[in-house]
C-alpha positions in Angstrom: -2.0 9.6 7.0 -3.4 7.4 9.8 -1.3 4.6 8.5 1.8 6.7 8.7 0.9 7.8 12.3 0.4 4.2 13.3 3.7 3.2 11.7 5.5 5.9 13.7 3.7 4.9 16.9 4.7 1.3 16.4 8.3 2.3 15.8 8.3 4.3 19.0 6.7 1.4 20.9 9.3 -1.0 19.6 12.1 1.4 20.7 10.6 1.7 24.1 10.3 -2.1 24.5 13.9 -2.6 23.2 15.1 0.0 25.7 13.4 -1.9 28.5 15.2 -5.1 27.5 14.4 -8.7 28.1 13.6 -8.0 31.8 10.2 -6.6 30.6 7.6 -9.2 31.5 6.0 -9.4 28.0 9.2 -8.5 26.1 9.0 -11.3 23.4 5.2 -11.1 23.1 5.2 -7.3 22.5 8.2 -7.4 20.2 6.5 -10.1 18.1 3.2 -8.2 18.1 4.9 -4.9 17.1 6.9 -6.7 14.4 3.8 -8.3 13.0 2.0 -5.0 13.0 4.8 -3.3 11.2 5.0 -6.1 8.6 1.2 -5.9 7.9 1.4 -2.1 7.6 4.1 -2.3 5.1 2.3 -5.1 3.1 -0.9 -3.0 3.1 1.1 0.0 1.9 2.6 -1.9 -0.9 -0.9 -3.2 -1.9 -2.2 0.4 -1.9 0.6 1.6 -4.1 0.1 -1.4 -6.5 -3.6 -0.6 -6.7 -3.0 3.0 -7.4 -0.8 2.1 -10.4 -3.5 0.1 -12.1 -6.3 1.5 -14.2 -9.7 0.7 -12.5 -11.6 1.6 -15.8 -9.9 -1.4 -17.5 -12.3 -4.3 -17.1 -9.4 -6.8 -17.1 -8.0 -5.1 -13.9 -11.2 -4.9 -12.0 -11.2 -8.5 -10.6 -7.5 -8.3 -9.6 -8.0 -4.8 -8.0 -11.1 -6.1 -6.0 -9.0 -9.0 -4.6 -6.1 -6.6 -3.8 -8.5 -4.2 -2.1 -10.0 -7.0 0.0 -6.6 -8.3 1.1 -5.5 -4.7 2.0 -8.7 -4.2 4.0 -8.0 -7.5 5.8 -4.5 -6.5 6.6 -5.6 -3.1 8.0 -8.2 -4.9 10.2 -5.7 -7.4 11.5 -3.2 -4.5 12.2 -5.9 -2.7 14.2 -6.6 -5.8 16.3 -2.8 -6.4 16.9 -2.4 -2.8 18.1 -5.2 -3.3 20.6 -3.2 -6.2 22.0 0.0 -4.1 22.0 -1.8 -1.5 24.0 -3.2 -4.1 26.4 0.3 -5.4 27.2 1.3 -1.9 28.2 4.4 -0.6 26.5 6.1 1.8 28.9 8.6 4.3 27.6 11.9 4.4 29.4 14.7 7.0 29.3 12.4 9.9 29.9 13.0 10.0 33.6 16.3 8.5 34.7 16.1 6.1 37.7 17.6 7.4 40.9 
């Protein structure tokens, strides 16, 4: 569930950055970071689904599942680090309070 929450948060952050447009100081940086985060989250999700479909009790699958689990764990770690940088660059939501 945390992965889904992070996916939704990244989508909202991407929307906020795109609303701000290229005038935002770190526009390209934040768009690339958010895009990378979304990509890694989707890849980790695909790995989790693929792992769930395999039988862990089958000895032939255990080595492959171990590798898939390690890769998925690495993707989750990288995603967390990327999201720290996204927060550091400060995505500000627009459209909530119209400029006067």
